[in-house]
N, C-alpha and C positions, 0 to 999 in steps of 0.2 A: 296276246298277238291278233292281229286284225282277222277277221274271218272274212271271205268271199264266198259267195255259192256259185255253183258251176253245173250245169245239167249235162247229162251223157247219156248214149245210147248204148247199151251192150250189143257187141256183134258177135256173130257166131262165125262168119266167114272171116278167115286170116290168109295173110299172104300178101304178095308185093301186088299183085293186080287188085286186091280187095283195096289195099291201101291208097293206090293210086285215083281208084274210083272215088273215094271218099274226098280226098282232097280235090279232086277237080269240082266236087259239090262244097267246096269250103267247110269239110268238115275233116279234123285231124285223129288219126289212130291214136290211141292213147291205151296204157296197161296201170293196172293198179295190182301192186304188190303187199306182200305184208300181212294178209287176210287168211283166211281158211283157205281160200283158193286164189288164183291168178285170175284177174278178171280184166278182158279185153273190150274197150268202148270207144265211141268216138265223141268229139265234143267240137263245138262250133268254133270255127277259127278266130273269129272277131272276140268272143267272148273269154277264148283262151288266151289271146294276146295280152290281155287285161292283166291277166295272172302272171304271165311270162315276162313281159317287157315293163317290170317295176323294179326298182331297187328295193321294195319292201320284201318281206318274207309273210305269205299267210298261211292261215290254215284254211285249208280250200274244203269245202262242205259239198261233197258230189252227191248228185242227185242221179243214180244210175236206176231208170226206169221205175222210180217211185223208192227205191232203197237208198236212204242216206247213210254216208261213210264220210269220216272225216279223213283228211288225207293232206300230206305235204307233198309239193312240187319235187321230184327226185333228181330228174333229169330232162333236158330240154334237147332235141336234135333239129339242126336249121339245115335248109338247103346251101349249100356250098357256093353258089352264085346270087341266089336271089334273097337268102337269108331269112326266107319263108318259114314258118314251124313245119316240120314234117313228122315228127314223133314226139311224144312226150309220155314218163313214166311218173306215175305217183307212188307214193308211199302210205298204206293205211296207219292211222294213228289211233292208239289203245291209252286210254287216260291213265293206265297203270303201267305204262311201257315207255322208258326214255327214247328219245330221239335226238337226232342230231340236225343242226340247224345252223344257218350263217345268217348273223343277224347284224345290223349296221351299229357301228359305236358313235354314240355323240358325247361332245365334251360340254359339261357344264361349268358355269363360273368362270373367274379370271384369275390366271397363274399370278402369285407374287413374283416369280421370275418376270413377268411381262411387265407388272408395275413396275420393275425396275429397269426397264428398257429393253427387256429380252426377247425375243421372237419365237413362239410357239410352232412347232411342226409336227402335224400328226401323221405318222408314216400308217400305221394300219388303222383303216375304217371300217372293216366288217372283222367280225371275229365268229369262228364256229364254235358253238356251245353244244352241251348236251344236257337234257334234262325232262323231266315230265311234262307233258303237253299243258297241262294247268298252271304250269310255272313259267312258260316262255312269254317274255314280254314282247312289245311290239320293237324295240329296238333297246340296245344297251347303253345306259349312262357312266361315266366317270367325271366326277367333280376334281378340276385341276387347280383348284384354289391354293392348295398347298404345295403345288411344285415350284419349286425355286429356280433361281438362274442356273444352268449349267447343270440341271437334273434331268435325267433319263427316266422314263416308264416302261418298264418291260412287262409281259404277259404275265409272269409270275407275281407283279405286284397287283394285279386286277382280282377283285373278289366280287360274285354275283351271287346273291341269295339264290340256293336251290339250283346253281347250274355248275357244271363243270366245263372250263376251257378246255376245247380239244386243239389248241395250237402250242409250240414249242415254248417253254417258260422264258427261253432268254432273248425272245424276239422283242426287237425294241416297238414301243406302240407310240411314244410321243417323245420330244425332246423341248426343253427351252434353253437357246442358247443366245447370247450376246449377236444383236445384229450387227454384220459386217457392215463398217464405214465404208461408203464409196471413195474409192481413191479421188485425191483432189488433182484436178487437171493442172498440168504442168502451166506455169506462169509464162507463157509464150509471149504474151503482150509486151511487158517491160522490154524484153529481148529485141522485139520488133521496132520497138520506138527507139531503142538505142540506136539499134542497125540503120534506122532510117534516119537518124539525128543528122551524120555525115552528108546524106543524100540531100536533105532539106536545105543545109546550109551552103550546099555548093554554089546553088544559083548568085547568094550573096558574096562568096567569094570571088566568083567570077566577076562580078559588077565592080567590087572592089580593083579588079586588075583592070578593067575598061574603064572606069570614071577617070582616072588620071588623062587619058589620052583626049577628053572631051574639053574642048574649048568654051 
């Protein structure tokens, strides 16, 4: 799993007024759980945004006034109108204690069902997994080469070394189905032509009727 550094300043003053002052100064109140004690700190809004606004999951190395702590982003609260970050919770990581994270699922290879003309539909793009920090990859990978036409892959069909998948086993992850053929448009042109034929011949018929009158 990728690592990102984030500097924080331990704070002793808590409460809503203190939090508002921090936000006015572009600092976001944060809390670190999971260690010997709960730590309240603040972090730069712009630096924190690089951790929050990303599809990747990072190991965050917090520098709290010189003390280095490895943590995971646990929960983020946003302002209901502006979507600005207003509060962030972190969970301290220990190398001998399993953690739960959500990782992206990337598919590799080409499905044999796709080679037969099918279409692959990936339904789940992220999975919650549990494992030791040292076993957590940047993302999960699944090779679809052996997935045939008409086959579905469910959570229970996936295996990742050193990780437990924390999703219901019967949930569908991906399917390979025959692509539906587009309905052929109704052949309106011949009908139109047929309908137009009498109209087109009308002047000719009219001419035949008029012609004998000419001397």
